[in-house]
Each structure stands twice: as C-alpha cells, then as structure tokens.
C-alpha positions as CSV (number, residue, x, y, z in Angstrom):
1,M,29.1,-104.6,-47.1
2,S,25.5,-104.4,-46.5
3,I,23.2,-101.2,-46.4
4,Y,22.6,-101.7,-42.9
5,Q,26.5,-101.8,-42.2
6,V,27.1,-98.7,-44.3
7,L,24.2,-96.8,-42.3
8,I,25.8,-98.0,-38.9
9,L,29.2,-96.5,-40.1
10,C,27.7,-93.3,-41.1
11,I,25.9,-93.0,-37.8
12,D,29.2,-93.8,-35.9
13,A,31.0,-91.0,-37.9
14,L,28.5,-88.5,-37.2
15,L,28.1,-89.5,-33.5
16,I,31.9,-89.5,-33.0
17,I,32.1,-86.0,-34.7
18,G,29.5,-84.7,-32.6
19,A,30.7,-86.3,-29.5
20,L,34.2,-84.9,-29.9
21,G,33.0,-81.4,-30.4
22,V,31.0,-81.3,-27.3
23,L,33.9,-83.0,-25.5
24,V,36.2,-80.1,-26.5
25,L,33.6,-77.4,-25.6
26,C,33.1,-78.8,-22.2
27,L,36.7,-79.3,-21.6
28,M,37.3,-75.7,-22.5
29,L,34.5,-74.7,-20.0
30,L,36.2,-76.8,-17.5
31,L,39.7,-75.0,-17.9
32,E,38.0,-71.6,-17.5
33,C,36.2,-72.6,-14.4
34,I,39.2,-74.3,-12.8
35,A,41.4,-71.4,-13.9
36,A,38.9,-68.9,-12.0
37,L,39.6,-70.6,-8.7
38,L,43.2,-69.4,-8.9
39,P,44.3,-66.1,-7.1
40,V,43.7,-62.7,-9.1
41,P,47.0,-61.7,-10.6
42,A,48.1,-58.0,-9.8
43,Q,47.7,-55.4,-12.2
44,A,50.8,-53.2,-12.6
45,S,50.3,-49.6,-13.7
46,N,52.8,-48.1,-16.2
47,D,51.1,-44.9,-16.5
48,R,51.2,-42.3,-13.6
49,R,48.7,-39.7,-14.9
50,Q,46.3,-39.4,-11.9
51,D,43.5,-37.3,-13.5
52,P,42.9,-38.3,-17.1
53,K,40.1,-36.8,-19.1
54,V,37.2,-39.2,-19.2
55,A,33.9,-39.2,-20.8
56,V,31.1,-41.4,-19.6
57,L,28.5,-42.4,-22.2
58,V,25.2,-43.5,-21.2
59,P,22.9,-44.5,-24.1
60,A,19.2,-44.6,-23.1
61,H,16.0,-45.4,-25.0
62,N,12.8,-44.5,-23.0
63,E,14.4,-45.2,-19.8
64,E,12.5,-42.5,-17.6
65,L,11.6,-45.1,-15.0
66,V,15.3,-45.9,-14.2
67,I,17.7,-43.2,-15.6
68,R,17.4,-41.0,-12.4
69,T,18.6,-43.9,-10.1
70,T,21.3,-44.7,-12.5
71,L,22.6,-41.3,-12.6
72,N,22.5,-40.7,-8.9
73,D,24.7,-43.9,-8.5
74,L,27.0,-42.7,-11.2
75,I,27.4,-38.9,-10.4
76,P,29.2,-39.3,-7.1
77,E,31.9,-41.3,-8.9
78,L,32.8,-38.4,-11.3
79,T,35.6,-35.7,-10.8
80,S,36.0,-32.4,-12.5
81,Q,37.9,-34.2,-15.4
82,H,34.9,-36.3,-16.1
83,R,32.0,-35.5,-18.7
84,L,28.7,-37.3,-18.2
85,V,26.9,-37.6,-21.6
86,V,23.5,-39.2,-22.0
87,I,22.2,-40.1,-25.6
88,A,18.6,-40.1,-25.5
89,D,18.1,-42.4,-28.4
90,N,14.8,-42.2,-30.3
91,C,13.1,-41.4,-26.9
92,S,9.3,-40.6,-26.7
93,D,9.2,-40.2,-22.8
94,A,10.8,-37.8,-20.3
95,T,14.4,-39.5,-20.3
96,A,16.1,-36.4,-21.6
97,E,14.4,-34.0,-19.2
98,I,15.4,-36.2,-16.3
99,A,18.9,-36.6,-17.4
100,R,19.3,-32.9,-17.8
101,A,17.8,-32.1,-14.3
102,A,20.3,-34.6,-12.9
103,G,23.1,-32.6,-14.2
104,A,24.3,-34.8,-17.5
105,T,24.8,-33.3,-20.9
106,V,22.0,-34.7,-23.1
107,L,22.1,-35.4,-26.6
108,E,18.9,-36.3,-28.3
109,R,19.0,-38.6,-31.4
110,H,15.9,-39.2,-33.6
111,N,16.5,-41.7,-36.4
112,L,13.8,-44.5,-36.6
113,D,15.7,-45.9,-39.7
114,L,18.7,-46.6,-37.7
115,K,17.9,-48.3,-34.4
116,G,20.1,-49.7,-32.0
117,K,22.7,-49.1,-29.4
118,G,25.5,-49.1,-31.7
119,Y,24.1,-46.1,-33.6
120,A,23.4,-44.3,-30.4
121,L,27.0,-44.7,-29.1
122,E,28.5,-43.6,-32.4
123,Y,26.5,-40.4,-32.2
124,G,27.8,-39.8,-28.9
125,L,31.3,-40.4,-30.0
126,Q,30.9,-38.0,-32.8
127,Y,30.0,-35.4,-30.4
128,L,33.1,-36.0,-28.3
129,E,35.5,-35.7,-31.4
130,S,35.8,-32.0,-31.1
131,E,37.4,-32.4,-27.7
132,P,38.2,-36.2,-27.3
133,P,38.9,-37.5,-23.9
134,D,41.7,-40.0,-22.9
135,V,39.2,-42.7,-22.0
136,V,35.6,-43.3,-22.8
137,V,33.4,-45.4,-20.3
138,L,30.1,-46.9,-21.4
139,M,27.4,-47.5,-18.9
140,D,23.8,-48.6,-19.6
141,A,21.0,-46.6,-18.3
142,D,19.3,-49.4,-16.4
143,C,22.2,-50.7,-14.2
144,K,23.8,-49.8,-10.9
145,V,27.3,-48.5,-10.8
146,H,29.2,-49.7,-7.8
147,P,31.5,-47.3,-5.9
148,G,34.9,-47.1,-7.4
149,A,34.0,-48.8,-10.7
150,I,34.7,-45.7,-13.0
151,A,38.0,-45.1,-11.2
152,Q,39.1,-48.7,-11.7
153,L,38.0,-49.0,-15.3
154,T,39.7,-45.7,-16.1
155,Q,43.2,-46.6,-14.4
156,Q,43.3,-50.0,-16.1
157,A,42.5,-48.6,-19.5
158,I,45.1,-45.9,-19.1
159,A,47.7,-48.4,-17.7
160,T,47.2,-51.1,-20.4
161,K,46.0,-48.9,-23.5
162,R,43.5,-51.9,-23.8
163,P,39.7,-52.2,-23.7
164,I,38.4,-52.9,-20.3
165,Q,35.4,-55.1,-19.2
166,G,34.1,-54.8,-15.6
167,V,32.1,-57.4,-13.8
168,Y,28.5,-57.2,-15.0
169,L,26.2,-59.3,-13.1
170,M,22.3,-59.8,-12.8
171,E,20.3,-59.1,-9.6
172,K,17.3,-61.3,-9.0
173,P,13.9,-59.8,-8.8
174,E,12.4,-59.0,-5.3
175,S,10.3,-62.3,-5.5
176,P,12.7,-64.6,-7.3
177,T,11.5,-67.9,-8.5
178,P,13.9,-70.9,-8.9
179,K,14.3,-70.1,-12.5
180,D,15.5,-66.5,-11.6
181,A,18.0,-68.0,-9.3
182,V,19.3,-70.4,-12.0
183,S,19.1,-67.5,-14.5
184,A,21.4,-65.2,-12.3
185,F,23.8,-68.1,-11.8
186,A,24.1,-68.8,-15.3
187,F,24.9,-65.0,-16.0
188,K,27.5,-65.1,-13.5
189,V,29.2,-68.4,-14.9
190,K,29.3,-66.4,-18.2
191,N,30.3,-62.9,-17.2
192,L,32.4,-63.6,-14.1
193,V,33.6,-67.0,-13.8
194,R,34.5,-67.7,-17.3
195,S,35.9,-64.2,-17.8
196,S,38.1,-64.6,-14.6
197,G,39.4,-67.9,-15.9
198,L,40.4,-66.2,-19.2
199,A,42.1,-63.4,-17.3
200,R,44.0,-65.9,-15.2
201,M,45.4,-67.5,-18.5
202,G,46.4,-64.3,-19.9
203,L,43.6,-64.4,-22.6
204,P,41.3,-61.7,-23.8
205,C,37.7,-61.6,-22.5
206,F,34.4,-60.7,-24.3
207,L,32.7,-57.4,-23.9
208,D,29.3,-57.6,-21.9
209,G,27.5,-54.3,-22.9
210,T,28.1,-52.1,-19.8
211,G,31.1,-51.2,-17.3
212,M,33.5,-50.9,-20.1
213,A,36.3,-48.4,-20.8
214,F,38.4,-47.6,-23.9
215,P,41.2,-45.5,-24.6
216,W,40.0,-43.0,-27.2
217,S,42.2,-44.2,-30.1
218,V,40.9,-47.7,-29.6
219,I,37.3,-47.0,-29.5
220,R,37.7,-45.1,-32.7
221,S,39.6,-47.7,-34.4
222,V,36.6,-49.7,-35.3
223,D,33.0,-48.9,-36.7
224,I,30.4,-49.4,-33.9
225,A,27.4,-47.7,-35.9
226,N,25.5,-50.9,-36.4
227,G,22.1,-52.4,-35.3
228,N,23.4,-55.7,-34.2
229,I,21.3,-57.1,-31.3
230,V,24.6,-57.9,-29.3
231,E,26.6,-55.0,-30.5
232,D,29.0,-55.4,-27.3
233,M,30.0,-59.0,-28.3
234,K,30.5,-57.6,-31.9
235,L,32.6,-54.7,-30.7
236,G,35.0,-56.8,-28.5
237,L,35.4,-59.4,-31.2
238,D,36.2,-56.5,-33.8
239,L,38.7,-55.1,-31.3
240,N,40.3,-58.3,-30.8
241,I,40.9,-59.0,-34.4
242,A,42.2,-55.5,-34.8
243,G,44.8,-56.1,-32.0
244,H,43.2,-54.6,-29.1
245,R,42.5,-57.5,-27.0
246,P,39.7,-56.8,-24.3
247,M,40.8,-57.2,-20.7
248,F,38.7,-58.3,-17.7
249,C,38.8,-56.0,-14.6
250,P,37.3,-57.9,-11.6
251,Q,37.5,-54.7,-9.4
252,A,34.9,-52.7,-11.1
253,N,31.2,-53.9,-10.5
254,V,28.1,-53.1,-12.3
255,T,24.8,-54.7,-11.7
256,G,21.7,-55.1,-13.7
257,Y,18.3,-56.4,-13.0
258,L,16.4,-59.6,-14.2
259,P,12.9,-58.7,-15.4
260,Q,10.3,-59.7,-13.0
261,Q,7.6,-60.1,-15.8
262,S,7.8,-63.5,-17.7
263,Q,7.4,-61.9,-21.1
264,A,10.1,-59.5,-20.6
265,A,12.6,-62.2,-19.3
266,T,11.8,-64.2,-22.4
267,S,12.3,-61.2,-24.7
268,Q,15.6,-60.4,-23.0
269,R,16.9,-63.9,-23.2
270,T,15.7,-64.3,-26.8
271,R,17.8,-61.0,-27.7
272,W,20.9,-62.4,-25.9
273,E,21.0,-65.9,-26.9
274,H,19.9,-65.4,-30.6
275,G,22.7,-62.7,-30.7
276,H,25.3,-65.0,-29.4
277,L,24.3,-67.8,-31.9
278,Q,24.4,-65.4,-34.8
279,T,27.7,-64.1,-33.6
280,L,29.0,-67.5,-33.2
281,I,28.1,-68.5,-36.9
282,T,29.4,-65.3,-38.2
283,Y,32.6,-64.6,-36.3
284,V,34.1,-68.1,-35.6
285,P,35.4,-68.2,-39.2
286,R,36.7,-64.7,-39.1
287,L,38.6,-65.4,-35.8
288,L,40.1,-68.6,-37.2
289,Q,41.1,-66.8,-40.5
290,A,42.6,-63.9,-38.5
291,S,44.4,-66.3,-36.2
292,L,46.3,-67.9,-39.2
293,Q,47.0,-64.6,-40.8
294,Q,48.2,-62.8,-37.7
295,K,49.6,-66.0,-36.2
296,R,48.0,-65.4,-33.1
297,F,46.9,-68.3,-30.9
298,D,44.8,-66.2,-28.5
299,L,42.4,-65.5,-31.6
300,F,42.0,-69.4,-31.8
301,I,41.2,-69.6,-28.2
302,S,38.7,-66.7,-28.6
303,A,37.0,-68.8,-31.4
304,L,36.9,-71.8,-29.4
305,D,35.5,-69.9,-26.4
306,L,32.8,-68.3,-28.8
307,C,31.6,-71.9,-29.8
308,I,30.6,-72.6,-26.1
309,P,26.9,-71.9,-26.4
310,P,24.7,-70.8,-23.4
311,L,25.0,-73.4,-20.7
312,S,21.2,-74.6,-21.1
313,L,21.9,-75.2,-24.8
314,L,25.2,-76.9,-24.1
315,V,23.3,-79.2,-21.7
316,L,20.5,-80.0,-24.3
317,L,23.3,-80.6,-26.9
318,W,25.0,-83.2,-24.6
319,S,21.6,-84.7,-23.6
320,A,20.5,-85.2,-27.2
321,L,23.9,-86.7,-28.4
322,M,24.1,-89.0,-25.4
323,T,20.6,-90.3,-25.9
324,A,21.2,-91.0,-29.6
325,A,24.6,-92.6,-28.8
326,V,23.0,-94.9,-26.2
327,L,20.1,-95.9,-28.4
328,C,22.4,-96.4,-31.6
329,G,24.8,-98.5,-29.3
330,F,22.0,-100.9,-28.6
331,W,21.2,-101.3,-32.4
332,G,24.7,-102.1,-33.2
333,A,26.8,-99.1,-33.4
334,S,30.0,-98.2,-31.8
335,W,30.1,-97.4,-28.0
336,I,32.8,-94.9,-28.6
337,P,30.5,-91.8,-28.8
338,T,28.9,-92.7,-25.5
339,T,32.3,-93.1,-23.8
340,L,33.5,-89.6,-25.3
341,L,30.1,-88.1,-24.3
342,A,30.4,-89.6,-20.6
343,G,33.9,-87.7,-20.3
344,A,32.2,-84.5,-21.7
345,G,29.4,-84.8,-19.2
346,A,32.0,-85.2,-16.4
347,F,33.7,-82.1,-17.6
348,L,30.5,-80.2,-17.7
349,L,29.5,-81.2,-14.2
350,T,32.8,-80.7,-12.7
351,A,32.9,-77.0,-14.4
352,I,29.5,-76.1,-12.9
353,F,30.3,-77.5,-9.6
354,A,33.5,-75.5,-9.5
355,A,31.9,-72.3,-10.4
356,W,29.1,-72.9,-7.8
357,I,31.6,-73.6,-5.1
358,K,33.5,-70.4,-5.4
359,Y,30.8,-68.0,-6.9
360,G,27.5,-69.4,-6.5
361,R,26.9,-70.7,-3.0
362,T,25.8,-67.5,-1.5
363,D,23.3,-66.8,-4.3
364,I,21.8,-70.3,-5.0
365,P,21.5,-73.2,-2.6
366,L,22.6,-76.6,-3.9
367,L,19.2,-78.1,-3.8
368,Q,18.0,-75.2,-6.2
369,L,20.4,-76.3,-8.6
370,L,18.1,-79.3,-9.2
371,S,15.7,-76.6,-10.9
372,I,18.1,-76.5,-13.8
373,P,16.1,-79.0,-15.8
374,I,13.1,-76.7,-15.6
375,Y,15.1,-73.7,-16.5
376,I,16.3,-75.7,-19.6
377,L,12.9,-76.7,-20.6
378,W,11.7,-72.9,-20.3
379,K,14.4,-72.2,-23.0
380,I,13.8,-75.0,-25.5
381,P,11.1,-72.8,-27.4
382,L,13.6,-70.0,-27.5
383,Y,16.1,-72.1,-29.4
384,L,13.5,-73.6,-31.5
385,K,12.6,-70.1,-32.7
386,F,16.1,-69.5,-33.6
387,L,16.0,-72.4,-36.1
388,V,12.6,-70.9,-37.7
389,K,12.7,-67.2,-37.2
390,P,15.8,-65.8,-35.5
391,Q,15.6,-62.5,-33.9
392,K,17.6,-59.9,-35.7
393,N,16.3,-56.5,-34.6
394,W,17.0,-54.9,-31.2
395,V,14.1,-55.0,-28.9
396,R,13.9,-53.0,-25.6
397,T,13.5,-55.1,-22.6
398,E,10.4,-53.7,-20.6
399,R,11.3,-52.6,-17.0
400,N,9.7,-53.5,-13.9
C-alpha cells in the first residue's frame, strides 16, 4: 500500500468521524425542535400550599441605569410572604441607594478578589439562612419580569421540588439591524425552542441565568460560590448530576435586552459562547461518568445536548467539514463523509425551519434569515479568540 493510499485512508477515517459527530448533533437538534411543536403537557400540582415563603434575590453590579425599572416591574408581583433582596455587588454607583428607595432589602458586598455573580448569590443565600424561605427566586437586575412569572415559578418549584427555569428571551434594540434579529432568533431557539422540546420529552433543561426558582433545600445542596462566566449553566449541571433535574416552565416569562452598541454586543456574546464551550469541555466527561455511575439515561442526553454548540458555530463546523469532504472526494477519498454531511445539513435546515415556523415568524421575516451568513461571519473572530485566548473572567455588559 502506497503512502498516498494510507493518507487517503486516514483522511477518510477523520472525515467520517467528524461527519458522524455533526450528524448526531444535528439530529439531536432536530428532535428537540420537532418535539417543541407538540402540545404543552399539563403540570399537575401535588402541593396545596397557597402562600409559601419566597425570597427573590437580585444580584446587581453597577446597575443604576436599569435597577429602578426592573424593581418597578418586580414589586407588584410580590405578596406579604415575599422578601425582595438586592445584592449590590462591588458597586461604585448608586445601585444600592436606588434599590433601597424602591423598598428592597439591600446587601452591599465588597470583595474585589472574588468577582462574579456566583459569589454575590452565595452572599445573599447566607443572609437568608437565619430564616430560610420555602423557595428562592433568582432574577437579574437588567431584565423585565412579566406579570405572573414569580407566581408560576414558585408554584412549580413547590409542586415538583425541582429547580425551575422560566422562558428567558432577548428583546431587539430600538433600531435593530438584521444581525440583531438573527441574534434574538438564535437566543429564542436555545432558550425557548430547545428547552420546550426537552420538556416535551420529559428531559431536564439548562438554567439560563434569570427567571429561575429553587426549593431552599435544593439551592443549598450545591456550592454556587464561584467566578464562572456562565455560572447559571454550571449550577444547572451540578444540580442535575446531584439528582435535582431542572424543569422548564413556559408560563413564566422574563425578557432581557440586546445591547445596541456593537462593542457591548461582542463582549456579551464572547462571554456567553466562550463560557458555553469551556463548560462543554469540562462537563461532558462528568455527565457521561455520572450517567454510568447513576444508571441515568437523562444525564447521557444532557451530555449530548451540551455538545450542541451555538447555532452559528454548528453551521461553521458543518460548512468546513462539507467543503473538506467534497474536495477530498475529488482527490480520490470516499464520498461517505459527503453523504453523511448532506444528511446532517438536511437535519440542520429542517430544525431551523421548524423553529422559525412556530416561534420565529413574528420576529424575523423569512427573507431576513438570509442575513444568517453575515451573522456567522461576525462571530468567526469570537471563535478564533477562543482558540488563542478564551475569556475566563466575568465582564459586565455595558448598558444602552
């Protein structure tokens, strides 16, 4: 066998492995998006307590521009059994004063050596330990809490005794670009469509960072004092491995806001996607190990779901492999990788179209989906930066 033939066999093997991997990921994405089209199952309550004790924690770092609006939306949702606690974390502005004036209990934390949302939340939970609530609800300081969200999250946490994640979506800026529209749609696919699909299949979801509720015993069962840049995803995976499977609550809605400034948008996306990729590398082996040790198939599915990268990166991976497979096919390599990748491409397109049909038509016109390649090109430097210098420290996104 010649060196050329050996080289072709090696290329075939690598391309087939890569093609099979992308095929499995695209199939998983398709199953989630198709399942999301099914009717929502009814949530039966097995706990009749009507007025549980609830603590609403709002971590805030220099949020004087938005904290008042957030609290004004939040306070009308509270009852006499609710405690609203704002953790002013390493603030150098008027966040604490504004929150106090709005009627919240304010904890001021100053520790420049331990930065990050996880440390702020742990500080708030320690404060609650003297009189623990039945349920802890976590809300970010820069989001809009929709009517009924607190009640829905609380009721489901009490009924199921599990972590609960509401629907967390992004609103486009006042003067949106096509890139903003695609970004909001991609966010909806991740946080609404895929989470809905997992819920329809009876599987745990990821935690998204805001609009979450936890029974007290559950939130205190894991350590959340960390500076991880995607502490929400880490928390959800830690709870899942510990046996507390996060559950999706489509009736509770929370909205964030995409940054209008290009630099702020890039900073926000860098933190989210570098954090996702770092978590993928760290937690997939842990999930697979726990799946075998605990004999839990749902942990295996969670590992597979975590392997699905952001949509733009998945499209990039598919495009790169398809280009390589076609070129190598013309040079004498097998056409099997090309066939597998053609199937993966069909799965990917069908998944995106299914998500758009039910969830995206009102937000993004069909023709505007043609701007997806521009959106992907915008994110290529972000992924290249991950290979050279991945972001590991939490950086606050500048507000509009």
